N, C-alpha and C positions, 0 to 999 in steps of 0.2 A: 658455602651456604649451608646453614644448619637444617636439620630436619624440621625444626619448629618454623623456620623462615619459609621452607618449601611448603609446609602445610598452610601457612598464612597466604602465600601466593596462590596456592590451589583454591583456597576458600574465596579469595578475592576474584579469581577468574570465574569460578562457578557462580558467584553472586552476579557478576557482569553478564554471563550467559543467561542466567535466569531472568534478569532484568530485560535483556534484549528479547527473549522469547515471550515474555508477558506483554511487551510493547507490540510485538508482531501480532500476537493474538488479539490485543485490544484494537489494533487497526483493522484486522479482519472482521471483528465484531462490528466496528463502526461502519465498514463498507456494507456488510450484510444488512445492518439497520437502515442505511441509506437506500439500498436496493428495495427493501420492503416499503419504505415511505414513498419512494419514487413510483413504484408500481401501482400504488393506490391511485395516483393521478395519471396513470397511463404512460409514464416515462420509464426509461431504462438507464442504467449506468454503464458506460463504455467499459469493456473488459480491461483494456490497457490504453493508456494515453502516453505517448512519448514525452519525456521530460526535456523538451526542446524549447520551451518558452512560447509555444504556439497552441496553448490549450484551447483558446477560443476558436481558432481555425479548426482544430480537430473536432471540437464539439459541433460546429456548423457542418463540417464534412460528414460526420457521423449521422447527423440529422438528415442531410440531403441524400447521401449515398449509402448510408447504412454501414459505414466503416470509417477508419481513420485514414482514408485514402489521400494521396497527394495529387490526385487527378485535377483538383481545382486550382492548383498552384500554377 
């Protein structure tokens, strides 16, 4: 691999990392904006919801018990 090819690969990797970082920041900004809008109406946004396909269950559990508890199952 030549130095020029190595530089191209490095630039490509850096561009990919930059894209990922900007996407992560955009998502954080979206969640912050959602929290602000939800708070206006007296709602909150759960800190973390497991990615297990039961988001509705977790929303109801959070509403009833104040957490993502599995006690209701």
